[in-house]
N, C-alpha and C positions, 0 to 999 in steps of 0.2 A: 849788159845783156843778162847777167846773172840776177841782178836786182829785179829786172822785168820778169824773168822766169819765176823768181821767188814770189813776187807779188801775185802773178797769175795763178800759181799753184796754191798759195795760201787762200786766195779768194775762192778757188774751186773747192778746197777742203771745207771752208766755212759754209759754203752753199750746200755741199753734200751732207755735212754733219749737222747743219742747222744751228751751229753756235760758232763763237769766235775764239775757241780755246786752242785749236790746232796751230802750232807754230812751225816755222822752218827757218833755221839759221843758214847763213851763207856757207858755213862750215859743213853742215849736213848736206847742202846742195852740192858742194864741191866733192864730198866723199861719194855721194850718189853718182855724179858724173864721172868720177874717177873709176868707179866699179864698172860703169857702162863702157868706158874707154878700155879698161883692162880686158873686159870680156871680148870686145872687138879685136884688140891686139892679139889675144890668145886664139883668135878664130874659133871661139867656143859658142857660136850662135846656137848650134843644135844641142849643146850640153845643158843638162838640167841645171837650172839656176842655183839650186841648193848645193850643188857640188862646189861652187865658188867659196862656200863657207866650210867645206869639209876639211878635216885635219890632213887627210891624205892628198887630195887634189886641189885644195883651196889655195887662195892667194892671201898673203898677210894683210893687205889693204882691206880685203873683204872681211877677214876675221876680226879686224879692229872696228868694224862697222856692224851695227845690228841688222840682221836679216829682216826682222819685222819692220824696222824703220825704213829700210830700202824699199820694201813692198808698199809701205804707206805712201812714200814719196812717188813711187811708180803709179800708184792708184790715182793720185790727185794731180800729177804733173800736167801742166798746161803752159802753152806758149802765147796764149791770147786770153783776153777777158771775155767770158761767155756772154755777158750782158751786151757787148758791142758786136758780137760775132755775126748775127743774122743780117744786120745792116751792111757790114763789111763784105759778107759773102756775095751780096747782090752786085757789088762793084769789082770785087777782087777774088779771083779763083783760089789763090793760096792764102786767104786771109788768116787761116789758123796759125801760120808760121811766118807770115810776111814781116812782122815787126822785128823778129829775131834775125831773119834773113837779111833785111836791109841794114841792120846794125852790124852784122857779120861782114857784109860786103864793104 
């Protein structure tokens, strides 16, 4: 599942940026998902995202990860390939997430 998310996210970044320079390692994706998980576990949905990196209220996991890198990944994060999306949406209501959902199940 992580390799699929990685591929879709990198493909979206390359499309948006117009070049093939942007990279995403599985370690970066793991750290990103860890921060999302910690944010949920702390029930901090309404908390400003930057507070996760603050010295006073932050979490060590967040402080070990670049805030800018987190935002970059969030910007390009995809669970499907855009090029195949429109055709799949005709047949499948949840096409944007169905590949990941089926693998999860």
